[in-house]
Residue frames as qw, qx, qy, qz and C-alpha x, y, z in Angstrom:
[[0.446, -0.380, -0.810, -0.012, -11.32, 144.70, 104.78],
 [0.348, -0.732, -0.068, -0.582, -13.63, 146.51, 107.12],
 [0.841, -0.509, -0.176, 0.048, -12.62, 144.27, 110.00],
 [0.753, -0.051, -0.086, 0.650, -9.01, 145.37, 109.65],
 [0.146, 0.726, 0.075, 0.667, -9.72, 149.16, 109.58],
 [0.447, -0.315, -0.503, 0.669, -8.42, 151.08, 112.58],
 [0.082, -0.800, -0.291, -0.519, -10.36, 154.12, 113.82],
 [0.376, -0.172, -0.487, 0.769, -9.66, 156.72, 116.45],
 [0.120, -0.844, -0.516, -0.080, -11.97, 159.25, 118.10],
 [0.328, 0.085, -0.096, 0.936, -11.03, 162.94, 118.00],
 [0.019, -0.687, -0.613, 0.391, -13.50, 165.08, 119.99],
 [0.019, 0.555, -0.109, -0.825, -12.52, 168.26, 118.11],
 [0.069, 0.039, -0.756, -0.650, -13.28, 166.57, 114.77],
 [0.063, -0.494, -0.867, 0.009, -16.68, 165.39, 116.09],
 [0.015, -0.690, -0.366, 0.625, -17.60, 168.86, 117.28],
 [0.023, 0.395, -0.411, -0.821, -16.53, 170.32, 113.98],
 [0.061, -0.170, -0.881, -0.437, -18.65, 167.77, 112.09],
 [0.029, -0.628, -0.734, 0.256, -21.72, 168.52, 114.24],
 [0.014, 0.653, 0.072, -0.754, -21.31, 172.22, 113.56],
 [0.038, 0.211, -0.651, -0.728, -20.93, 171.58, 109.84],
 [0.053, -0.360, -0.907, -0.212, -24.07, 169.41, 109.71],
 [0.015, -0.683, -0.545, 0.486, -26.11, 171.96, 111.67],
 [0.044, 0.563, -0.189, -0.803, -25.04, 174.73, 109.34],
 [0.040, 0.034, -0.812, -0.581, -25.73, 172.60, 106.26],
 [0.012, -0.518, -0.854, 0.056, -29.23, 171.80, 107.52],
 [0.021, 0.712, 0.303, -0.633, -30.02, 175.43, 108.16],
 [0.048, 0.455, -0.435, -0.775, -28.84, 176.36, 104.70],
 [0.041, -0.047, -0.898, -0.435, -30.63, 173.52, 102.94],
 [0.103, -0.578, -0.809, 0.018, -34.03, 173.88, 104.56],
 [0.010, -0.490, -0.128, -0.862, -35.74, 177.26, 104.04],
 [0.547, -0.643, -0.170, -0.508, -37.12, 178.81, 107.21],
 [0.833, -0.342, -0.323, 0.289, -34.80, 176.90, 109.58],
 [0.072, 0.808, -0.289, 0.508, -33.12, 179.33, 111.95],
 [0.615, -0.019, -0.664, 0.426, -30.80, 178.15, 114.66],
 [0.468, -0.814, -0.172, -0.298, -32.08, 179.02, 118.14],
 [0.663, 0.062, -0.403, 0.627, -28.63, 179.59, 119.54],
 [0.331, -0.779, -0.309, 0.434, -28.19, 181.89, 122.46],
 [0.183, -0.512, 0.210, 0.812, -27.68, 185.40, 121.15],
 [0.061, -0.031, -0.677, -0.733, -29.83, 184.70, 118.07],
 [0.386, 0.417, 0.599, -0.563, -33.51, 185.61, 117.80],
 [0.145, 0.185, 0.735, 0.636, -35.89, 185.49, 114.89],
 [0.394, 0.334, 0.212, -0.829, -38.87, 187.45, 113.60],
 [0.363, 0.296, 0.865, 0.180, -41.45, 185.26, 111.85],
 [0.312, 0.360, -0.141, -0.868, -43.24, 186.78, 108.87],
 [0.607, 0.264, 0.722, -0.202, -46.28, 185.08, 107.41],
 [0.604, 0.765, 0.122, -0.189, -45.72, 186.36, 103.90],
 [0.845, 0.286, 0.105, 0.440, -43.11, 186.05, 101.15],
 [0.475, -0.397, 0.065, 0.783, -39.97, 188.13, 101.00],
 [0.213, 0.184, 0.392, 0.876, -40.31, 191.55, 99.39],
 [0.215, -0.715, -0.573, -0.337, -43.77, 192.43, 100.65],
 [0.145, -0.782, 0.079, -0.601, -44.61, 195.27, 103.02],
 [0.788, -0.591, 0.080, -0.151, -44.51, 193.20, 106.20],
 [0.912, 0.022, -0.014, 0.410, -41.23, 191.60, 105.18],
 [0.375, 0.620, -0.101, 0.681, -39.61, 194.97, 104.57],
 [0.436, -0.761, 0.128, -0.464, -40.70, 196.16, 108.02],
 [0.928, -0.366, 0.051, 0.045, -39.41, 192.98, 109.64],
 [0.797, 0.251, -0.057, 0.547, -35.99, 193.30, 107.95],
 [0.086, 0.729, -0.149, 0.662, -35.65, 196.89, 109.03],
 [0.669, -0.655, 0.146, -0.321, -36.45, 195.89, 112.63],
 [0.968, -0.113, -0.003, 0.225, -34.07, 192.94, 112.47],
 [0.585, 0.486, -0.130, 0.637, -31.29, 195.30, 111.39],
 [0.031, -0.655, 0.180, -0.734, -31.93, 197.97, 114.03],
 [0.759, -0.574, -0.140, -0.274, -33.25, 196.13, 117.09],
 [0.859, -0.081, -0.323, 0.388, -29.92, 194.55, 118.15],
 [0.329, 0.406, -0.254, 0.814, -28.35, 197.91, 119.02],
 [0.412, -0.491, 0.138, -0.755, -31.05, 198.42, 121.66],
 [0.903, -0.274, -0.305, -0.130, -30.91, 194.95, 123.21],
 [0.505, -0.778, 0.364, -0.086, -28.92, 194.25, 126.35],
 [0.892, -0.132, 0.372, 0.220, -27.19, 191.09, 125.12],
 [0.022, -0.727, 0.467, 0.502, -23.96, 192.03, 123.37],
 [0.010, 0.307, -0.840, -0.448, -23.69, 190.66, 119.86],
 [0.508, 0.328, 0.737, -0.302, -27.29, 189.45, 119.70],
 [0.031, 0.053, -0.661, -0.748, -28.49, 188.77, 116.17],
 [0.537, 0.398, 0.494, -0.556, -32.08, 189.09, 114.92],
 [0.100, -0.086, 0.808, 0.574, -32.99, 187.18, 111.79],
 [0.607, 0.219, 0.006, -0.764, -36.08, 187.21, 109.60],
 [0.238, 0.001, 0.969, 0.060, -37.79, 183.84, 109.09],
 [0.496, 0.154, -0.259, -0.814, -40.38, 183.91, 106.24],
 [0.229, 0.125, 0.959, -0.112, -43.16, 181.38, 106.61],
 [0.385, 0.138, -0.222, -0.885, -45.64, 182.28, 103.84],
 [0.352, -0.136, -0.864, -0.332, -48.97, 180.55, 103.37],
 [0.323, -0.484, -0.800, 0.145, -52.31, 179.97, 104.97],
 [0.119, -0.844, -0.209, -0.479, -53.08, 183.70, 105.21],
 [0.060, -0.703, 0.468, -0.532, -50.33, 183.95, 107.85],
 [0.866, -0.396, 0.071, -0.296, -51.28, 180.81, 109.76],
 [0.888, 0.186, -0.284, 0.310, -48.06, 178.92, 108.97],
 [0.262, 0.506, -0.394, 0.721, -46.06, 181.64, 110.70],
 [0.569, -0.514, 0.181, -0.615, -48.52, 181.65, 113.60],
 [0.976, -0.153, -0.138, -0.065, -48.11, 177.90, 114.01],
 [0.677, 0.329, -0.378, 0.539, -44.33, 178.35, 114.05],
 [0.116, -0.553, 0.347, -0.749, -44.72, 180.90, 116.85],
 [0.790, -0.389, 0.057, -0.471, -47.06, 178.66, 118.84],
 [0.978, -0.012, -0.171, 0.119, -44.60, 175.78, 118.59],
 [0.418, 0.587, -0.407, 0.561, -41.60, 177.86, 119.61],
 [0.560, -0.328, -0.586, 0.486, -40.22, 177.64, 123.16],
 [0.165, -0.931, -0.267, -0.185, -41.38, 180.54, 125.36],
 [0.692, -0.326, -0.079, 0.639, -37.87, 181.88, 125.84],
 [0.031, 0.895, 0.063, -0.441, -38.38, 185.22, 124.09],
 [0.320, -0.391, 0.593, 0.627, -36.16, 184.31, 121.15],
 [0.170, 0.315, 0.778, 0.516, -39.02, 184.01, 118.64],
 [0.207, 0.451, 0.262, -0.828, -41.28, 186.89, 117.64],
 [0.364, 0.506, 0.724, 0.295, -44.05, 187.32, 115.06],
 [0.059, 0.256, -0.095, -0.960, -44.53, 190.42, 112.95],
 [0.193, 0.472, 0.859, 0.049, -48.24, 190.51, 112.19],
 [0.140, -0.224, -0.253, -0.931, -50.53, 192.81, 110.25],
 [0.483, -0.082, 0.355, -0.796, -53.98, 193.49, 111.70],
 [0.762, 0.071, -0.434, -0.476, -55.44, 190.55, 109.79],
 [0.519, 0.132, -0.818, 0.211, -53.58, 188.02, 111.97],
 [0.106, -0.103, -0.750, 0.645, -54.70, 189.06, 115.50],
 [0.356, 0.283, 0.292, -0.841, -58.04, 190.60, 114.46],
 [0.615, 0.296, -0.271, -0.679, -59.66, 189.77, 111.10],
 [0.373, 0.174, -0.906, -0.102, -58.68, 186.09, 111.13],
 [0.062, 0.128, 0.843, -0.519, -60.75, 185.64, 114.28],
 [0.427, 0.414, 0.313, -0.741, -63.82, 187.10, 112.55],
 [0.582, 0.468, -0.338, -0.573, -63.73, 185.85, 108.97],
 [0.386, 0.234, -0.888, -0.089, -62.54, 182.24, 109.40],
 [0.798, -0.360, -0.267, -0.403, -64.93, 179.65, 110.75],
 [0.886, -0.428, -0.001, 0.177, -62.03, 177.93, 112.45],
 [0.232, 0.906, -0.342, 0.092, -58.90, 180.11, 112.51],
 [0.890, 0.081, -0.370, 0.253, -56.98, 177.47, 114.50],
 [0.488, -0.004, -0.417, 0.767, -55.52, 179.86, 117.06],
 [0.262, -0.887, -0.369, -0.091, -56.60, 182.45, 119.58],
 [0.365, 0.602, -0.260, 0.661, -54.31, 185.49, 120.02],
 [0.476, -0.689, 0.196, -0.510, -55.61, 186.07, 123.57],
 [0.929, -0.323, 0.172, -0.058, -54.51, 182.57, 124.51],
 [0.916, 0.166, 0.113, 0.346, -51.53, 181.91, 122.20],
 [0.444, 0.630, -0.056, 0.634, -49.78, 185.28, 121.88],
 [0.477, -0.627, -0.266, 0.556, -47.91, 187.54, 124.32],
 [0.303, 0.926, 0.159, 0.161, -47.99, 191.22, 123.19],
 [0.632, -0.121, -0.013, 0.765, -44.74, 193.11, 122.63],
 [0.020, -0.580, -0.110, 0.807, -45.91, 196.30, 120.95],
 [0.556, 0.771, 0.295, -0.095, -47.47, 198.13, 118.03],
 [0.617, -0.066, 0.322, 0.715, -44.94, 198.78, 115.28],
 [0.002, 0.212, -0.203, -0.956, -46.79, 201.22, 113.05],
 [0.479, 0.556, 0.553, -0.396, -50.10, 202.26, 111.55],
 [0.146, -0.038, 0.613, 0.775, -50.90, 202.37, 107.87],
 [0.371, 0.436, 0.334, -0.749, -53.89, 204.09, 106.27],
 [0.375, 0.348, 0.802, 0.309, -56.40, 203.52, 103.50],
 [0.142, 0.361, -0.075, -0.918, -57.94, 205.79, 100.90],
 [0.555, 0.567, 0.593, -0.137, -61.00, 205.95, 98.65],
 [0.137, -0.410, 0.462, 0.774, -60.10, 206.69, 95.04],
 [0.655, 0.609, 0.384, -0.229, -61.86, 207.20, 91.72],
 [0.658, 0.314, 0.352, 0.587, -60.56, 207.40, 88.12],
 [0.238, -0.265, 0.028, 0.934, -59.24, 210.81, 87.13],
 [0.115, -0.235, -0.545, -0.797, -62.18, 211.21, 84.73],
 [0.244, -0.564, -0.780, 0.122, -64.77, 210.79, 87.47],
 [0.033, -0.737, -0.198, -0.645, -66.84, 213.96, 88.13],
 [0.637, -0.735, -0.231, 0.032, -66.64, 213.68, 91.96],
 [0.323, 0.676, -0.363, 0.554, -64.11, 215.91, 93.66],
 [0.181, -0.382, 0.667, -0.614, -64.83, 214.93, 97.26],
 [0.001, 0.110, 0.983, -0.145, -66.64, 212.26, 99.23],
 [0.365, 0.450, 0.511, -0.635, -70.05, 214.04, 99.58],
 [0.496, 0.515, -0.281, -0.640, -70.23, 214.60, 95.81],
 [0.237, 0.237, -0.921, -0.199, -69.19, 211.02, 95.24],
 [0.178, 0.235, 0.882, -0.369, -71.93, 209.69, 97.57],
 [0.458, 0.529, 0.189, -0.689, -74.45, 211.89, 95.77],
 [0.398, 0.447, -0.634, -0.489, -73.23, 210.41, 92.48],
 [0.033, 0.046, -0.997, 0.056, -73.62, 206.86, 93.83],
 [0.331, 0.393, 0.666, -0.541, -77.21, 207.58, 94.88],
 [0.485, 0.597, -0.077, -0.634, -77.92, 208.97, 91.40],
 [0.586, 0.454, -0.618, -0.262, -76.22, 206.00, 89.72],
 [0.737, -0.377, 0.476, -0.299, -77.04, 202.94, 91.84],
 [0.960, 0.279, 0.022, 0.005, -76.08, 200.53, 89.06],
 [0.589, 0.586, -0.351, 0.432, -72.52, 201.86, 89.28],
 [0.437, -0.746, 0.322, -0.385, -72.32, 201.88, 93.10],
 [0.978, -0.123, -0.068, 0.152, -69.49, 199.39, 93.48],
 [0.102, -0.881, 0.461, -0.019, -65.89, 199.46, 94.62],
 [0.845, 0.284, -0.433, 0.132, -62.83, 197.31, 94.05],
 [0.528, -0.738, 0.406, -0.111, -60.53, 195.90, 96.72],
 [0.180, 0.583, -0.785, -0.108, -57.37, 193.75, 96.55],
 [0.320, 0.007, -0.947, -0.012, -59.04, 190.69, 98.02],
 [0.619, -0.535, -0.370, -0.440, -62.13, 189.44, 99.82],
 [0.781, -0.518, -0.300, 0.178, -61.92, 189.59, 103.59],
 [0.539, 0.150, -0.155, 0.814, -59.33, 192.37, 103.52],
 [0.135, -0.519, -0.366, 0.760, -59.50, 195.70, 105.31],
 [0.124, 0.138, -0.342, -0.921, -60.28, 197.58, 102.03],
 [0.290, -0.335, -0.824, -0.353, -63.27, 195.25, 101.57],
 [0.331, -0.595, -0.678, 0.276, -64.62, 196.08, 105.00],
 [0.132, -0.357, -0.076, 0.922, -63.80, 199.78, 104.78],
 [0.169, -0.113, -0.568, -0.797, -66.03, 199.90, 101.71],
 [0.388, -0.505, -0.758, -0.141, -68.90, 198.26, 103.59],
 [0.324, -0.484, -0.447, 0.678, -68.31, 200.62, 106.48],
 [0.005, 0.179, -0.179, -0.967, -68.62, 203.62, 104.14],
 [0.275, -0.278, -0.704, -0.592, -71.70, 202.24, 102.47],
 [0.386, -0.551, -0.714, 0.192, -73.38, 201.79, 105.83],
 [0.250, -0.438, -0.237, 0.831, -72.37, 205.27, 106.99],
 [0.087, 0.159, -0.333, -0.925, -73.60, 206.87, 103.73],
 [0.583, 0.337, 0.517, -0.528, -76.79, 204.84, 103.45],
 [0.583, 0.527, -0.400, -0.471, -75.95, 203.40, 100.03],
 [0.958, -0.005, 0.287, -0.010, -75.77, 199.83, 98.76],
 [0.138, 0.813, -0.539, -0.170, -72.05, 199.88, 98.00],
 [0.991, 0.099, 0.044, -0.083, -71.21, 196.59, 96.29],
 [0.438, -0.649, 0.575, 0.237, -67.82, 194.93, 96.70],
 [0.829, 0.523, -0.192, -0.049, -65.83, 193.74, 93.65],
 [0.715, -0.558, 0.382, 0.179, -62.94, 191.48, 94.65],
 [0.575, 0.706, -0.413, -0.029, -59.63, 191.26, 92.84],
 [0.941, -0.175, -0.070, 0.281, -56.64, 188.99, 93.22],
 [0.608, -0.155, -0.017, 0.779, -54.21, 191.60, 94.45],
 [0.015, -0.784, -0.193, 0.590, -53.96, 195.36, 94.46],
 [0.199, -0.321, 0.526, 0.762, -52.15, 195.74, 91.12],
 [0.074, 0.330, 0.796, 0.502, -54.97, 194.52, 88.85],
 [0.080, -0.783, -0.580, 0.209, -57.54, 196.48, 90.84],
 [0.165, -0.715, 0.041, 0.678, -55.52, 199.71, 90.54],
 [0.192, -0.077, 0.663, 0.720, -54.95, 199.11, 86.80],
 [0.015, 0.570, 0.771, 0.284, -58.71, 198.82, 86.26],
 [0.159, -0.811, -0.369, 0.426, -59.33, 201.89, 88.43],
 [0.199, -0.518, 0.286, 0.781, -56.85, 204.01, 86.48],
 [0.079, 0.060, 0.752, 0.652, -58.40, 202.80, 83.23],
 [0.449, 0.025, 0.056, -0.891, -61.91, 203.64, 84.36],
 [0.458, -0.065, -0.844, -0.272, -63.06, 200.01, 84.33],
 [0.401, -0.533, -0.706, 0.240, -64.37, 200.37, 87.87],
 [0.058, -0.853, -0.218, -0.471, -65.93, 203.48, 89.38],
 [0.310, -0.815, 0.346, -0.347, -64.01, 203.44, 92.68],
 [0.819, 0.079, -0.519, 0.233, -61.44, 201.49, 94.68],
 [0.516, -0.808, 0.199, -0.204, -60.03, 201.26, 98.18],
 [0.868, 0.145, -0.305, 0.365, -56.45, 200.40, 99.03],
 [0.601, -0.541, -0.153, 0.567, -53.56, 201.50, 101.23],
 [0.070, 0.959, -0.058, -0.267, -52.29, 205.06, 100.89],
 [0.395, -0.527, 0.612, 0.438, -48.89, 203.70, 99.96],
 [0.467, 0.202, 0.777, 0.370, -50.32, 201.89, 96.92],
 [0.276, 0.839, 0.469, -0.002, -52.53, 204.81, 95.86],
 [0.269, -0.765, 0.075, 0.580, -49.86, 207.48, 96.09],
 [0.336, -0.219, 0.576, 0.712, -48.05, 207.10, 92.78],
 [0.170, 0.489, 0.739, 0.432, -51.21, 206.93, 90.66],
 [0.111, -0.886, -0.402, 0.203, -52.70, 209.90, 92.55],
 [0.286, -0.696, 0.187, 0.631, -49.60, 212.05, 92.13],
 [0.281, -0.058, 0.678, 0.677, -49.39, 211.18, 88.43],
 [0.395, 0.254, -0.021, -0.883, -52.99, 212.27, 87.91],
 [0.320, 0.000, -0.861, -0.396, -54.31, 208.86, 86.82],
 [0.409, -0.550, -0.728, -0.015, -56.62, 208.49, 89.83],
 [0.134, -0.589, 0.147, -0.784, -57.98, 210.88, 92.46],
 [0.365, -0.242, -0.794, 0.422, -57.97, 210.05, 96.16],
 [0.273, -0.673, -0.334, -0.601, -61.17, 211.60, 97.55],
 [0.524, -0.691, 0.224, -0.445, -60.59, 210.88, 101.22],
 [0.378, 0.293, -0.834, 0.275, -58.68, 208.81, 103.72],
 [0.712, -0.477, -0.470, -0.212, -60.21, 206.57, 106.39],
 [0.524, 0.082, -0.525, 0.666, -57.53, 207.63, 108.84],
 [0.327, -0.731, -0.513, 0.310, -58.36, 209.39, 112.11],
 [0.063, -0.854, 0.061, 0.512, -56.39, 212.40, 110.83],
 [0.612, 0.761, -0.177, -0.125, -54.86, 213.52, 107.58],
 [0.907, -0.134, 0.177, 0.357, -51.81, 211.59, 106.46],
 [0.255, -0.713, 0.278, 0.592, -48.50, 213.39, 105.76],
 [0.382, -0.017, 0.720, 0.579, -48.21, 211.84, 102.29],
 [0.032, 0.559, 0.631, 0.538, -51.60, 213.37, 101.22],
 [0.160, -0.261, -0.452, 0.838, -51.88, 216.57, 103.29],
 [0.281, 0.092, -0.158, -0.942, -54.50, 218.11, 101.00],
 [0.502, -0.208, -0.743, -0.391, -56.83, 215.09, 101.12],
 [0.456, -0.402, 0.360, -0.708, -59.32, 215.33, 103.98],
 [0.114, -0.025, 0.970, -0.214, -60.39, 212.36, 106.12],
 [0.261, -0.427, -0.778, -0.380, -63.79, 210.73, 105.73],
 [0.295, -0.599, -0.592, 0.451, -64.66, 212.14, 109.17],
 [0.111, -0.360, 0.023, 0.926, -63.89, 215.67, 108.01],
 [0.212, -0.008, -0.566, -0.796, -66.27, 215.12, 105.09],
 [0.621, -0.159, 0.029, -0.767, -69.17, 214.05, 107.22],
 [0.895, -0.023, -0.402, -0.192, -68.58, 210.32, 107.74],
 [0.214, -0.677, 0.613, -0.348, -66.95, 209.89, 111.18],
 [0.877, -0.167, 0.398, -0.212, -68.01, 206.23, 111.46],
 [0.880, 0.449, -0.040, 0.149, -65.89, 205.41, 108.39],
 [0.001, 0.852, -0.476, 0.217, -62.65, 205.73, 110.35],
 [0.919, -0.314, 0.234, 0.055, -59.90, 203.26, 111.16],
 [0.223, 0.775, -0.579, -0.118, -56.42, 202.11, 110.22],
 [0.950, 0.075, -0.291, 0.088, -54.30, 199.04, 109.68],
 [0.277, -0.827, 0.467, -0.146, -51.26, 198.26, 111.79],
 [0.725, 0.271, -0.605, 0.188, -48.28, 196.02, 112.20],
 [0.614, -0.675, 0.249, -0.323, -47.54, 194.53, 115.59],
 [0.389, 0.437, -0.787, 0.199, -44.92, 192.40, 117.28],
 [0.834, -0.377, 0.051, -0.400, -45.83, 189.33, 119.39],
 [0.011, 0.407, -0.900, 0.155, -44.07, 186.66, 121.41],
 [0.558, -0.192, -0.779, -0.211, -45.47, 183.23, 122.22],
 [0.634, -0.634, -0.040, -0.441, -47.68, 182.89, 125.29],
 [0.902, -0.375, -0.087, 0.196, -45.68, 182.02, 128.40],
 [0.555, 0.479, -0.186, 0.654, -42.77, 184.26, 127.48],
 [0.455, -0.445, -0.447, 0.629, -41.41, 185.86, 130.67],
 [0.040, 0.952, 0.301, -0.041, -42.77, 189.34, 131.27],
 [0.371, -0.731, 0.270, 0.506, -39.22, 190.64, 131.70],
 [0.449, -0.008, 0.659, 0.603, -38.37, 189.39, 128.20],
 [0.220, 0.759, 0.570, 0.224, -41.49, 191.00, 126.77],
 [0.175, -0.946, -0.087, 0.260, -40.47, 194.28, 128.40],
 [0.477, -0.451, 0.453, 0.603, -36.94, 194.00, 127.04],
 [0.381, 0.329, 0.672, 0.543, -38.27, 193.58, 123.49],
 [0.052, 0.885, 0.460, 0.055, -40.78, 196.39, 123.96],
 [0.298, -0.835, 0.107, 0.451, -38.08, 198.82, 125.13],
 [0.429, -0.218, 0.596, 0.643, -35.87, 197.88, 122.17],
 [0.285, 0.578, 0.673, 0.363, -38.81, 198.24, 119.76],
 [0.054, -0.946, -0.290, 0.137, -39.72, 201.69, 121.09],
 [0.357, -0.681, 0.315, 0.557, -36.11, 202.88, 120.89],
 [0.428, 0.080, 0.694, 0.573, -35.89, 201.57, 117.32],
 [0.193, 0.741, 0.604, 0.220, -39.10, 203.33, 116.29],
 [0.157, -0.943, -0.101, 0.277, -37.72, 206.62, 117.60],
 [0.562, -0.247, 0.411, 0.674, -34.60, 206.43, 115.44],
 [0.282, 0.668, -0.103, -0.681, -34.62, 209.19, 112.76],
 [0.094, 0.311, -0.816, -0.477, -33.41, 206.71, 110.13],
 [0.101, 0.284, 0.953, -0.035, -36.29, 204.35, 110.90],
 [0.234, 0.664, 0.433, -0.563, -38.82, 207.18, 110.93],
 [0.200, 0.561, -0.408, -0.692, -37.56, 208.32, 107.55],
 [0.062, 0.066, -0.941, -0.325, -37.98, 204.82, 106.10],
 [0.153, 0.468, 0.822, -0.286, -41.45, 204.50, 107.60],
 [0.255, 0.648, 0.093, -0.711, -42.41, 207.81, 106.01],
 [0.179, 0.355, -0.702, -0.591, -41.35, 206.42, 102.61],
 [0.127, -0.146, -0.973, -0.128, -43.62, 203.46, 103.24],
 [0.429, -0.420, -0.210, -0.772, -46.54, 205.64, 104.44],
 [0.669, -0.354, -0.632, 0.167, -46.22, 204.10, 107.89],
 [0.239, -0.782, 0.168, -0.551, -46.64, 205.95, 111.17],
 [0.417, 0.146, -0.787, 0.430, -44.37, 204.61, 114.00],
 [0.605, -0.573, -0.188, -0.519, -46.37, 203.80, 117.10],
 [0.335, 0.205, -0.772, 0.500, -44.17, 203.25, 120.18],
 [0.624, -0.461, 0.006, -0.631, -46.18, 202.15, 123.21],
 [0.391, -0.366, 0.771, -0.345, -46.66, 199.40, 125.74],
 [0.101, -0.045, -0.977, -0.181, -47.66, 195.71, 125.42],
 [0.160, 0.461, 0.730, -0.479, -50.86, 196.58, 127.23],
 [0.319, 0.563, -0.045, -0.761, -51.71, 199.19, 124.60],
 [0.237, 0.227, -0.811, -0.485, -51.25, 196.59, 121.84],
 [0.038, -0.257, -0.961, 0.098, -53.62, 194.16, 123.55],
 [0.210, 0.563, 0.452, -0.659, -56.17, 196.94, 124.12],
 [0.297, 0.460, -0.394, -0.738, -55.95, 197.90, 120.43],
 [0.154, 0.035, -0.947, -0.281, -56.49, 194.28, 119.41],
 [0.057, 0.420, 0.842, -0.334, -59.60, 193.99, 121.59],
 [0.239, 0.591, 0.202, -0.743, -61.08, 197.29, 120.45],
 [0.296, 0.377, -0.581, -0.658, -60.56, 196.45, 116.73],
 [0.019, -0.145, -0.988, -0.048, -62.13, 193.03, 117.26],
 [0.155, 0.576, 0.652, -0.469, -65.26, 194.76, 118.49],
 [0.202, 0.572, -0.159, -0.779, -65.10, 197.45, 115.79],
 [0.293, 0.296, -0.713, -0.564, -64.95, 195.01, 112.88],
 [0.179, 0.140, 0.958, -0.174, -67.13, 192.29, 114.38],
 [0.409, 0.574, 0.469, -0.533, -70.36, 194.17, 113.63],
 [0.364, 0.619, -0.362, -0.594, -69.32, 195.16, 110.08],
 [0.137, 0.271, -0.922, -0.242, -68.23, 191.60, 109.16],
 [0.248, 0.265, 0.884, -0.293, -71.29, 190.00, 110.77],
 [0.440, 0.613, 0.238, -0.611, -73.59, 192.35, 108.87],
 [0.316, 0.548, -0.573, -0.521, -71.80, 191.48, 105.60],
 [0.947, 0.039, 0.199, -0.248, -72.29, 187.75, 106.11],
 [0.558, 0.636, -0.533, 0.016, -68.74, 187.18, 104.78],
 [0.796, -0.452, 0.403, -0.005, -66.88, 184.03, 105.81],
 [0.246, 0.644, -0.688, -0.226, -63.57, 182.80, 104.45],
 [0.905, 0.081, -0.388, -0.155, -63.04, 179.18, 103.48]]
């Protein structure tokens, strides 16, 4: 009988049970990370295994050794979906204690503000800059059978073959999409965009000669270029990239306006104490200077970019202005 059952209260058992339930909840619900003291998290707006996720996991592994708090853990919290907005919302809803960061590619603090009618957030209002993590570059490539050997000869070919003046990109509203429009404007040609669902199918068609040109990150172009299946004619970077030392920039080939790069950056939520921002920035810069990290970045065709929070915010503002005109001229708007 329930009325005859005797119970006793043991505080140690209760505490143990609370700890067990908290751990079970964290294990059962993906994305839940305990905000205990000594534990921080890096939000990533994309699924595990992608470029941003790999960078975040490397930072999570190396940052703790440069943080003042002994035994501090840094965990990666993947929140894929909504073109990164789910992770942004998680950051905006986090307490401003400096224990939650967001690793963001350029699309999050820059392109989202220009291509979405209602992005739902404002980096200038909702984010607190920590620092630039690294820059990644883009290249213009043609099939190996294409007659062009450099960008000027390719532009001449486009003008002679206007029906074939089109380029592929991994997705609409991406940096490769807008780099193509930037090149078309600089070269004075009607360079038509062909959108794919991801870089792999675009590169397959490029290698097979199904499209006359394509634009993607240097990292994704490297293997096909080295194997001789495609030819990278130029890079949009401000200077030659170490992975393709013999490939000149677009600027070197007469198109200085077709210059730019992508980048990863680290942000805290607005209201985070400045001292905490500075602590993260110092740890990030020290991490980026580690030889082991620089070696891994080189494998990923990333250039470490230690600097200040102010430099990150200045970069965000300058890229907003850079891409605003290109995107406005294209008339592109995301759903």
